[in-house]
N, CA, C and O atoms as CSV, one atom per row, in Angstrom:
chain,resi,resn,atom,element,x,y,z
A,1,UNK,N,N,-6.857,-15.489,1.201
A,1,UNK,CA,C,-7.276,-14.398,2.412
A,1,UNK,C,C,-7.278,-12.839,2.025
A,1,UNK,O,O,-6.358,-12.222,1.487
A,2,UNK,N,N,-8.554,-12.343,2.434
A,2,UNK,CA,C,-8.463,-10.568,2.351
A,2,UNK,C,C,-8.091,-9.929,3.277
A,2,UNK,O,O,-7.897,-10.373,4.408
A,3,UNK,N,N,-7.882,-8.343,2.765
A,3,UNK,CA,C,-8.005,-7.655,3.542
A,3,UNK,C,C,-9.457,-5.959,3.076
A,3,UNK,O,O,-10.175,-5.565,2.157
A,4,UNK,N,N,-9.013,-5.555,4.648
A,4,UNK,CA,C,-10.565,-4.287,4.576
A,4,UNK,C,C,-9.498,-3.158,4.463
A,4,UNK,O,O,-8.321,-3.201,4.820
A,5,UNK,N,N,-10.157,-2.180,3.907
A,5,UNK,CA,C,-9.577,-0.380,3.864
A,5,UNK,C,C,-10.717,-0.466,3.432
A,5,UNK,O,O,-11.458,-1.081,2.665
A,6,UNK,N,N,-10.570,1.168,4.901
A,6,UNK,CA,C,-12.344,1.320,5.110
A,6,UNK,C,C,-11.283,2.741,5.122
A,6,UNK,O,O,-10.109,2.843,5.475
A,7,UNK,N,N,-12.736,4.268,4.304
A,7,UNK,CA,C,-12.589,5.302,4.414
A,7,UNK,C,C,-13.865,5.703,4.515
A,7,UNK,O,O,-14.916,5.081,4.356
A,8,UNK,N,N,-13.521,7.439,4.957
A,8,UNK,CA,C,-14.906,7.629,4.937
A,8,UNK,C,C,-14.682,9.518,3.765
A,8,UNK,O,O,-13.846,10.379,3.490
A,9,UNK,N,N,-16.025,9.157,3.529
A,9,UNK,CA,C,-16.500,10.268,2.107
A,9,UNK,C,C,-17.421,10.298,2.773
A,9,UNK,O,O,-17.952,9.563,3.605
A,10,UNK,N,N,-17.701,11.856,2.053
A,10,UNK,CA,C,-19.318,12.232,2.373
A,10,UNK,C,C,-20.527,10.935,1.571
A,10,UNK,O,O,-20.556,10.033,0.735
A,11,UNK,N,N,-21.200,11.519,2.349
A,11,UNK,CA,C,-22.183,10.333,2.244
A,11,UNK,C,C,-22.442,10.389,0.755
A,11,UNK,O,O,-22.220,9.370,0.100
A,12,UNK,N,N,-22.964,11.653,0.062
A,12,UNK,CA,C,-23.503,11.581,-0.921
A,12,UNK,C,C,-22.711,11.045,-2.655
A,12,UNK,O,O,-23.174,10.872,-3.783
A,13,UNK,N,N,-21.208,10.931,-1.974
A,13,UNK,CA,C,-20.059,9.907,-2.906
A,13,UNK,C,C,-19.936,8.612,-2.798
A,13,UNK,O,O,-19.052,7.864,-3.215
A,14,UNK,N,N,-21.268,8.323,-1.970
A,14,UNK,CA,C,-21.140,6.845,-2.078
A,14,UNK,C,C,-21.248,5.517,-2.806
A,14,UNK,O,O,-20.577,4.489,-2.708
A,15,UNK,N,N,-22.363,5.861,-3.621
A,15,UNK,CA,C,-22.559,5.486,-4.643
A,15,UNK,C,C,-21.445,5.565,-6.243
A,15,UNK,O,O,-21.258,4.834,-7.215
A,16,UNK,N,N,-20.955,6.831,-5.783
A,16,UNK,CA,C,-20.301,7.096,-6.901
A,16,UNK,C,C,-18.586,6.162,-6.638
A,16,UNK,O,O,-17.942,5.699,-7.579
A,17,UNK,N,N,-18.211,6.088,-5.363
A,17,UNK,CA,C,-17.080,4.904,-5.212
A,17,UNK,C,C,-17.481,3.813,-5.884
A,17,UNK,O,O,-16.801,3.337,-6.793
A,18,UNK,N,N,-18.878,3.202,-5.418
A,18,UNK,CA,C,-19.293,1.802,-5.361
A,18,UNK,C,C,-19.300,1.551,-7.309
A,18,UNK,O,O,-19.150,0.540,-7.996
A,19,UNK,N,N,-19.540,2.949,-7.644
A,19,UNK,CA,C,-19.665,2.147,-9.071
A,19,UNK,C,C,-18.664,2.080,-9.839
A,19,UNK,O,O,-18.478,1.250,-10.730
A,20,UNK,N,N,-17.547,3.512,-9.318
A,20,UNK,CA,C,-16.195,2.636,-10.063
A,20,UNK,C,C,-15.490,1.332,-9.716
A,20,UNK,O,O,-14.790,0.621,-10.437
A,21,UNK,N,N,-15.943,1.143,-8.070
A,21,UNK,CA,C,-14.969,0.240,-7.768
A,21,UNK,C,C,-15.836,-0.613,-8.941
A,21,UNK,O,O,-15.309,-0.973,-9.994
A,22,UNK,N,N,-17.245,-0.880,-8.597
A,22,UNK,CA,C,-18.079,-2.193,-10.164
A,22,UNK,C,C,-17.314,-2.284,-11.018
A,22,UNK,O,O,-17.085,-3.385,-11.519
A,23,UNK,N,N,-16.496,-0.805,-11.569
A,23,UNK,CA,C,-16.141,-1.230,-12.958
A,23,UNK,C,C,-14.474,-1.512,-13.262
A,23,UNK,O,O,-13.901,-1.605,-14.348
A,24,UNK,N,N,-14.021,-1.593,-12.112
A,24,UNK,CA,C,-12.786,-2.462,-12.290
A,24,UNK,C,C,-12.875,-3.975,-10.674
A,24,UNK,O,O,-12.523,-4.270,-9.531
A,25,UNK,N,N,-13.869,-4.507,-12.270
A,25,UNK,CA,C,-14.034,-5.928,-11.947
A,25,UNK,C,C,-13.506,-6.707,-11.604
A,25,UNK,O,O,-13.417,-7.624,-12.420
A,26,UNK,N,N,-12.811,-6.929,-10.262
A,26,UNK,CA,C,-12.749,-8.541,-9.197
A,26,UNK,C,C,-11.322,-7.769,-8.228
A,26,UNK,O,O,-10.558,-8.329,-7.442
A,27,UNK,N,N,-11.365,-6.260,-8.677
A,27,UNK,CA,C,-10.272,-5.823,-7.623
A,27,UNK,C,C,-10.534,-5.123,-6.275
A,27,UNK,O,O,-9.613,-4.731,-5.558
A,28,UNK,N,N,-11.847,-4.985,-5.966
A,28,UNK,CA,C,-12.213,-5.090,-4.444
A,28,UNK,C,C,-13.689,-4.909,-4.179
A,28,UNK,O,O,-14.128,-3.999,-4.882
A,29,UNK,N,N,-14.691,-5.515,-3.335
A,29,UNK,CA,C,-15.771,-5.220,-2.933
A,29,UNK,C,C,-16.294,-3.889,-2.471
A,29,UNK,O,O,-15.395,-3.060,-2.335
A,30,UNK,N,N,-17.146,-3.587,-2.276
A,30,UNK,CA,C,-17.736,-2.065,-1.481
A,30,UNK,C,C,-18.791,-2.581,-1.364
A,30,UNK,O,O,-19.672,-2.888,-2.167
A,31,UNK,N,N,-18.560,-2.764,0.734
A,31,UNK,CA,C,-19.761,-2.457,1.112
A,31,UNK,C,C,-19.981,-0.804,2.677
A,31,UNK,O,O,-19.265,-0.668,3.669
A,32,UNK,N,N,-20.826,-0.174,2.379
A,32,UNK,CA,C,-21.277,0.321,3.294
A,32,UNK,C,C,-21.430,0.890,4.720
A,32,UNK,O,O,-22.320,1.718,4.916
A,33,UNK,N,N,-20.646,0.513,5.703
A,33,UNK,CA,C,-20.626,0.214,7.257
A,33,UNK,C,C,-21.878,1.022,7.816
A,33,UNK,O,O,-22.951,0.554,8.196
A,34,UNK,N,N,-21.239,3.119,7.744
A,34,UNK,CA,C,-22.268,3.670,8.057
A,34,UNK,C,C,-22.897,4.846,7.020
A,34,UNK,O,O,-22.114,5.534,6.364
A,35,UNK,N,N,-23.758,4.959,6.956
A,35,UNK,CA,C,-24.163,5.658,5.625
A,35,UNK,C,C,-24.449,7.184,5.678
A,35,UNK,O,O,-24.617,7.994,4.766
A,36,UNK,N,N,-24.450,7.290,6.708
A,36,UNK,CA,C,-24.948,8.569,7.944
A,36,UNK,C,C,-23.492,9.474,8.327
A,36,UNK,O,O,-23.364,10.697,8.287
A,37,UNK,N,N,-22.456,8.437,8.710
A,37,UNK,CA,C,-21.243,8.977,8.522
A,37,UNK,C,C,-19.894,8.891,6.965
A,37,UNK,O,O,-18.734,9.301,6.974
A,38,UNK,N,N,-20.675,8.199,5.802
A,38,UNK,CA,C,-20.083,7.491,4.905
A,38,UNK,C,C,-18.862,7.119,5.212
A,38,UNK,O,O,-17.908,7.751,4.757
A,39,UNK,N,N,-18.658,5.890,6.143
A,39,UNK,CA,C,-17.641,4.747,5.741
A,39,UNK,C,C,-17.726,4.014,5.736
A,39,UNK,O,O,-18.197,3.542,6.771
A,40,UNK,N,N,-17.386,3.037,4.594
A,40,UNK,CA,C,-17.059,2.518,3.519
A,40,UNK,C,C,-16.321,1.082,4.173
A,40,UNK,O,O,-16.182,1.133,5.395
A,41,UNK,N,N,-16.026,0.309,3.765
A,41,UNK,CA,C,-15.072,-0.839,3.823
A,41,UNK,C,C,-15.252,-1.824,2.688
A,41,UNK,O,O,-16.333,-2.343,2.413
A,42,UNK,N,N,-13.675,-2.130,1.801
A,42,UNK,CA,C,-13.695,-2.367,0.692
A,42,UNK,C,C,-12.853,-3.674,0.480
A,42,UNK,O,O,-11.664,-3.562,0.182
A,43,UNK,N,N,-13.385,-4.812,0.611
A,43,UNK,CA,C,-12.429,-5.832,0.690
A,43,UNK,C,C,-11.882,-6.117,-0.330
A,43,UNK,O,O,-12.580,-6.412,-1.300
A,44,UNK,N,N,-9.962,-6.117,-0.464
A,44,UNK,CA,C,-9.510,-6.624,-1.244
A,44,UNK,C,C,-8.361,-7.724,-1.176
A,44,UNK,O,O,-7.873,-7.845,-0.052
A,45,UNK,N,N,-7.863,-8.507,-2.118
A,45,UNK,CA,C,-6.920,-9.025,-2.056
A,45,UNK,C,C,-5.575,-8.496,-1.369
A,45,UNK,O,O,-5.785,-7.351,-0.970
A,46,UNK,N,N,-4.039,-8.987,-1.036
A,46,UNK,CA,C,-3.286,-8.544,-0.544
A,46,UNK,C,C,-2.453,-7.961,-2.569
A,46,UNK,O,O,-1.616,-7.144,-2.953
A,47,UNK,N,N,-3.393,-9.035,-3.260
A,47,UNK,CA,C,-2.612,-8.687,-4.410
A,47,UNK,C,C,-2.870,-7.013,-5.330
A,47,UNK,O,O,-2.175,-6.250,-6.001
A,48,UNK,N,N,-4.134,-7.076,-4.899
A,48,UNK,CA,C,-5.002,-5.870,-5.264
A,48,UNK,C,C,-4.971,-4.045,-4.911
A,48,UNK,O,O,-5.311,-3.102,-5.625
A,49,UNK,N,N,-4.184,-4.101,-2.938
A,49,UNK,CA,C,-4.680,-3.965,-2.290
A,49,UNK,C,C,-3.846,-2.457,-3.042
A,49,UNK,O,O,-4.340,-1.347,-2.842
A,50,UNK,N,N,-2.955,-2.573,-3.635
A,50,UNK,CA,C,-2.279,-1.045,-4.055
A,50,UNK,C,C,-2.891,-0.804,-4.777
A,50,UNK,O,O,-3.137,0.402,-4.756
A,51,UNK,N,N,-3.840,-1.842,-6.292
A,51,UNK,CA,C,-4.059,-0.914,-7.019
A,51,UNK,C,C,-5.546,-0.346,-6.438
A,51,UNK,O,O,-5.988,0.648,-7.013
A,52,UNK,N,N,-6.251,-0.857,-5.455
A,52,UNK,CA,C,-7.638,-0.195,-5.572
A,52,UNK,C,C,-7.375,1.168,-4.337
A,52,UNK,O,O,-8.318,1.822,-3.891
A,53,UNK,N,N,-5.921,1.395,-3.938
A,53,UNK,CA,C,-5.613,3.178,-2.698
A,53,UNK,C,C,-5.186,3.642,-4.224
A,53,UNK,O,O,-5.438,4.839,-4.369
A,54,UNK,N,N,-4.731,3.167,-5.159
A,54,UNK,CA,C,-4.107,3.968,-6.527
A,54,UNK,C,C,-5.674,4.750,-6.773
A,54,UNK,O,O,-6.175,5.846,-6.521
A,55,UNK,N,N,-6.016,3.674,-7.312
A,55,UNK,CA,C,-7.520,3.741,-7.641
A,55,UNK,C,C,-8.109,5.271,-6.939
A,55,UNK,O,O,-8.227,6.416,-7.374
A,56,UNK,N,N,-8.479,4.395,-5.236
A,56,UNK,CA,C,-9.052,5.438,-4.626
A,56,UNK,C,C,-7.977,6.845,-4.350
A,56,UNK,O,O,-8.449,7.792,-3.720
A,57,UNK,N,N,-7.066,6.890,-4.666
A,57,UNK,CA,C,-6.025,8.134,-4.461
A,57,UNK,C,C,-6.343,9.630,-5.846
A,57,UNK,O,O,-6.261,10.855,-5.761
A,58,UNK,N,N,-6.754,8.566,-7.123
A,58,UNK,CA,C,-7.118,9.313,-7.783
A,58,UNK,C,C,-8.387,9.246,-8.495
A,58,UNK,O,O,-8.682,9.153,-9.687
A,59,UNK,N,N,-9.093,9.326,-7.341
A,59,UNK,CA,C,-11.200,9.887,-7.853
A,59,UNK,C,C,-11.389,11.127,-7.415
A,59,UNK,O,O,-10.742,11.213,-6.372
A,60,UNK,N,N,-11.978,12.242,-7.663
A,60,UNK,CA,C,-12.510,13.441,-7.899
A,60,UNK,C,C,-13.224,13.815,-6.820
A,60,UNK,O,O,-14.156,14.618,-6.852
A,61,UNK,N,N,-12.648,13.031,-5.472
A,61,UNK,CA,C,-13.679,13.067,-4.271
A,61,UNK,C,C,-12.601,13.204,-3.367
A,61,UNK,O,O,-11.501,12.662,-3.476
A,62,UNK,N,N,-12.939,13.875,-2.570
A,62,UNK,CA,C,-12.091,13.391,-0.959
A,62,UNK,C,C,-12.529,12.213,0.286
A,62,UNK,O,O,-13.668,12.000,0.703
A,63,UNK,N,N,-11.556,11.702,0.615
A,63,UNK,CA,C,-11.846,11.425,1.735
A,63,UNK,C,C,-10.487,10.775,2.212
A,63,UNK,O,O,-9.361,10.859,1.723
A,64,UNK,N,N,-11.047,9.965,3.550
A,64,UNK,CA,C,-9.879,9.707,4.632
A,64,UNK,C,C,-9.914,8.123,4.755
A,64,UNK,O,O,-10.877,7.387,4.973
A,65,UNK,N,N,-8.889,7.890,4.597
A,65,UNK,CA,C,-8.574,6.560,5.372
A,65,UNK,C,C,-8.530,6.403,6.441
A,65,UNK,O,O,-7.730,7.018,7.146
A,66,UNK,N,N,-10.082,4.797,7.290
A,66,UNK,CA,C,-10.272,5.306,8.545
A,66,UNK,C,C,-9.669,3.933,9.278
A,66,UNK,O,O,-9.612,3.863,10.505
């Protein structure tokens, strides 16, 4: 079973977040939902959700959970 974390970031930060999550292999998969609005969906499992949220909260970029 997979869960989704949806966030909104500045569009110039999309690639940065994608690269960070790629570095943490198998924790979450980033999909751009709307590039212009900076909306991303990160597919996670119930076991990895909290770890991904912790990683996001420690990144030096502004974002909002949506």
